[in-house]
C-alpha positions as CSV (number, residue, x, y, z in Angstrom):
1,X,-60.7,14.4,-9.6
2,X,-57.8,12.5,-9.9
3,X,-58.7,8.6,-9.1
4,X,-56.9,7.1,-6.2
5,X,-56.5,3.9,-8.4
6,X,-54.9,6.5,-10.7
7,X,-53.0,8.9,-8.2
8,X,-51.7,5.2,-6.9
9,X,-49.7,3.8,-10.8
10,X,-48.3,8.2,-10.3
11,X,-46.8,7.4,-7.4
12,X,-45.9,3.7,-8.7
13,X,-44.6,4.9,-11.9
14,X,-42.8,8.0,-10.4
15,X,-40.7,5.4,-7.8
16,X,-40.1,3.2,-10.4
17,X,-38.6,6.0,-12.8
18,X,-36.1,6.9,-9.8
19,X,-34.7,4.2,-9.2
20,X,-34.2,3.2,-12.5
21,X,-30.7,3.2,-13.5
22,X,-30.1,2.3,-17.7
23,X,-28.2,-1.1,-18.2
24,X,-25.7,0.5,-20.1
25,X,-24.6,3.1,-16.7
26,X,-23.7,-0.1,-14.5
27,X,-20.8,-1.4,-14.5
28,X,-19.8,-4.4,-14.6
29,X,-17.7,-6.0,-11.8
30,X,-15.3,-8.4,-12.9
31,X,-15.0,-12.2,-11.6
32,X,-13.0,-12.6,-7.9
33,X,-10.3,-14.7,-10.9
34,X,-10.7,-12.0,-13.3
35,X,-9.4,-9.1,-11.1
36,X,-6.9,-11.3,-9.4
37,X,-5.3,-12.1,-13.1
38,X,-5.5,-8.6,-14.2
39,X,-3.6,-7.6,-11.6
40,X,-0.7,-10.5,-11.6
41,X,-0.6,-9.2,-15.2
42,X,-0.5,-5.7,-14.3
43,X,2.4,-6.3,-11.1
44,X,4.8,-8.3,-14.0
45,X,4.4,-5.8,-16.6
46,X,5.1,-2.8,-14.1
47,X,8.2,-5.3,-12.9
48,X,9.9,-4.4,-16.3
49,X,9.9,-1.0,-15.2
50,X,12.2,-1.8,-12.5
51,X,15.4,0.6,-12.0
52,X,18.3,0.9,-9.3
53,X,17.1,4.0,-7.6
54,X,17.5,5.5,-4.5
55,X,15.1,6.8,-1.9
56,X,15.0,9.6,1.4
57,X,12.3,8.2,3.5
58,X,11.2,9.9,6.8
59,X,9.9,8.4,9.1
60,X,7.9,9.6,12.2
61,X,6.8,7.5,15.4
62,X,3.7,9.4,17.4
63,X,2.8,8.5,21.2
64,X,-0.9,8.3,23.1
65,X,0.2,12.1,24.2
66,X,-0.5,14.6,21.3
67,X,-1.2,13.5,17.5
68,X,0.4,16.5,16.0
69,X,4.1,16.5,18.3
70,X,6.5,13.1,17.4
71,X,8.1,11.6,19.4
72,X,11.3,11.0,17.5
73,X,12.6,11.7,13.6
74,X,15.2,9.4,11.8
75,X,15.5,10.3,8.1
76,X,16.7,7.6,6.0
77,X,17.8,6.6,2.6
78,X,18.1,2.7,1.2
79,X,19.4,2.2,-2.3
80,X,17.2,-0.6,-4.2
81,X,18.4,-2.8,-7.4
82,X,16.1,-4.8,-8.1
83,X,15.2,-8.0,-8.3
84,X,16.3,-8.6,-4.5
85,X,18.7,-6.0,-3.4
86,X,18.7,-3.3,-0.8
87,X,21.1,-1.6,1.7
88,X,20.2,1.5,4.2
89,X,21.7,3.9,5.7
90,X,20.7,6.3,8.5
91,X,21.1,10.0,7.9
92,X,19.4,12.1,10.8
93,X,17.9,10.8,14.3
94,X,16.6,12.9,16.8
95,X,14.1,12.6,19.9
96,X,13.7,8.9,21.4
97,X,16.3,6.3,20.7
98,X,13.3,4.2,20.2
99,X,12.9,6.0,17.3
100,X,16.0,4.6,16.2
101,X,15.6,0.9,17.1
102,X,12.1,0.3,15.0
103,X,13.1,2.3,11.7
104,X,16.4,-0.3,12.1
105,X,14.3,-3.0,13.0
106,X,12.1,-1.8,10.0
107,X,14.3,-1.8,7.1
108,X,16.2,-4.6,8.4
109,X,13.1,-6.5,7.6
110,X,12.5,-4.9,4.6
111,X,15.4,-6.1,3.9
112,X,15.0,-9.4,4.2
113,X,11.7,-9.4,2.6
114,X,13.6,-8.8,-0.5
115,X,15.7,-11.7,-0.6
116,X,12.4,-13.7,-0.1
117,X,9.9,-11.9,-2.0
118,X,8.1,-14.6,-2.7
119,X,6.2,-15.7,1.1
120,X,5.2,-11.7,1.1
121,X,4.3,-11.3,-2.2
122,X,0.3,-10.8,-3.0
123,X,-0.4,-13.9,-4.5
124,X,-2.5,-17.1,-4.9
125,X,0.2,-19.1,-3.0
126,X,-0.3,-16.7,-0.2
127,X,-3.4,-15.9,-0.5
128,X,-7.8,-16.3,-1.1
129,X,-9.7,-12.9,-1.9
130,X,-13.2,-12.5,-1.3
131,X,-15.0,-9.2,-3.1
132,X,-16.4,-6.9,-1.5
133,X,-17.6,-3.8,-3.4
134,X,-16.4,-1.2,-5.5
135,X,-15.4,2.4,-3.9
136,X,-13.5,5.3,-4.9
137,X,-10.1,6.1,-3.2
138,X,-9.0,9.3,-4.5
139,X,-11.1,9.8,-7.8
140,X,-10.3,6.3,-9.2
141,X,-12.6,3.6,-9.2
142,X,-10.8,0.4,-7.4
143,X,-11.8,-3.2,-6.4
144,X,-11.9,-3.6,-3.2
145,X,-11.1,-7.8,-2.6
146,X,-10.8,-9.2,1.2
147,X,-7.5,-10.4,1.9
148,X,-7.2,-14.4,3.8
149,X,-3.5,-15.5,4.0
150,X,-3.4,-19.4,3.4
151,X,-1.0,-20.0,6.7
152,X,-0.4,-17.6,10.0
153,X,2.8,-16.2,9.7
154,X,4.2,-12.0,10.3
155,X,4.5,-11.8,7.1
156,X,1.1,-11.2,5.8
157,X,-1.7,-9.7,6.1
158,X,-5.0,-10.1,7.4
159,X,-7.5,-7.3,6.0
160,X,-7.9,-5.5,2.5
161,X,-6.5,-4.6,-1.0
162,X,-8.0,-1.2,-3.2
163,X,-6.9,-2.9,-7.1
164,X,-7.4,0.3,-9.3
165,X,-9.9,-0.7,-12.0
166,X,-8.0,0.9,-14.6
167,X,-4.6,0.0,-14.2
168,X,-5.3,-3.2,-11.6
169,X,-2.1,-1.8,-9.3
170,X,-3.1,-2.1,-6.2
171,X,-3.5,1.0,-4.4
172,X,-4.2,0.2,-1.3
173,X,-4.0,-2.4,1.0
174,X,-4.6,-2.4,5.1
175,X,-4.6,-4.7,7.9
176,X,-2.8,-7.1,10.4
177,X,0.0,-9.2,10.4
178,X,-1.6,-13.1,10.8
179,X,0.7,-13.8,13.2
180,X,2.1,-11.5,16.0
181,X,5.2,-9.8,14.2
182,X,7.4,-9.9,18.4
183,X,6.7,-10.1,21.7
184,X,7.9,-6.5,22.2
185,X,4.6,-5.2,20.2
186,X,0.9,-6.0,19.6
187,X,-2.5,-5.2,18.1
188,X,-0.5,-4.2,15.0
189,X,-2.9,-3.0,12.1
190,X,-0.8,-1.2,8.7
191,X,-1.8,1.0,6.4
192,X,0.4,1.2,2.4
193,X,-0.1,3.9,-0.1
194,X,1.1,3.5,-3.3
195,X,1.4,5.2,-6.4
196,X,3.5,5.6,-9.2
197,X,7.7,7.0,-9.4
198,X,9.2,7.8,-12.4
199,X,7.8,4.3,-14.9
200,X,8.4,2.1,-11.2
201,X,4.7,1.6,-9.4
202,X,6.6,1.6,-5.7
203,X,5.0,1.4,-1.6
204,X,4.8,4.9,-0.9
205,X,4.1,6.0,2.4
206,X,2.7,3.6,5.5
207,X,1.7,3.8,8.9
208,X,1.7,1.2,11.3
209,X,-0.4,1.4,15.2
210,X,0.2,-1.0,17.7
211,X,0.7,-1.1,21.0
212,X,4.7,-1.3,22.0
213,X,6.3,-3.0,25.1
214,X,8.0,0.0,27.8
215,X,6.4,2.7,25.1
216,X,2.1,1.3,24.8
217,X,0.7,2.5,22.0
218,X,1.9,4.3,19.2
219,X,2.4,5.0,15.7
220,X,4.8,5.3,13.1
221,X,4.0,7.0,9.9
222,X,7.1,6.6,7.0
223,X,7.6,9.0,3.4
224,X,9.9,8.5,0.2
225,X,9.6,12.1,0.1
226,X,13.0,11.6,-2.6
227,X,14.0,9.9,-5.6
228,X,17.1,9.7,-7.8
229,X,16.5,7.2,-10.8
230,X,19.2,5.1,-12.8
231,X,17.3,5.6,-16.2
232,X,20.0,2.8,-17.9
233,X,18.4,-0.9,-18.0
234,X,17.8,-2.7,-15.5
235,X,20.6,-4.5,-13.7
236,X,22.7,-1.6,-13.7
237,X,25.4,-1.5,-11.4
238,X,24.5,0.1,-7.5
239,X,27.4,2.7,-8.4
240,X,24.8,3.0,-11.4
241,X,21.9,3.3,-8.9
242,X,22.8,7.1,-7.5
243,X,22.8,10.1,-9.6
244,X,20.1,10.3,-11.5
245,X,17.1,11.5,-12.8
246,X,16.3,12.6,-9.2
247,X,12.2,14.0,-8.0
248,X,9.9,13.7,-5.2
249,X,7.8,11.2,-4.3
250,X,5.2,12.6,-6.2
251,X,7.2,12.0,-9.6
252,X,7.6,15.8,-10.4
253,X,11.7,16.4,-11.1
């Protein structure tokens, strides 16, 4: 017969074995400073791959009546010449006219951001960072950091960023503006996703929810659906940005 003492130690040994994780299997999480420095370096390296490109973007506006039927759809084409030149045209628009107005407002702000990216970039000048946890995002290990804007601004988000633990590039950002964007828009929540487009790591989709005056609770979703990339050296002319290297948003020809 097994004594109570032996049984007790046997149970403790089993419990210890069940919870023991070998030291070599544990992941070591870098400090906030190291994660940030790796991200800055990765983004600087990514900018060396910038090329002029044209992107077709699909915007859909949803109201509170249905999560499935959109109230408005707008197709826009943006031509981008790094580091700070953007222009757009509206290719198609249907549904409520408010959809196109919202899209034009968003694109006008995007063009303004491009000319003053330093005020919106995810940098130490604009944010404090606090490590929260590790997470798996689409099968990729990420560091999850809290974003704390250093000032109230409609161009800065108070929220969370997922940083790829391998490439050190941002994969997802979500949060709300640290200052209300405008009098007609409140309770805004934004999600931004990134992926590779050819050699470049870009924002490729976004979702914004909020309460719009007159419209009420609304969601606008955009996704890049097709790219034309100029494969020549950075700084090529705007004309060279069109008609070369066409591919989908997933980076496929």
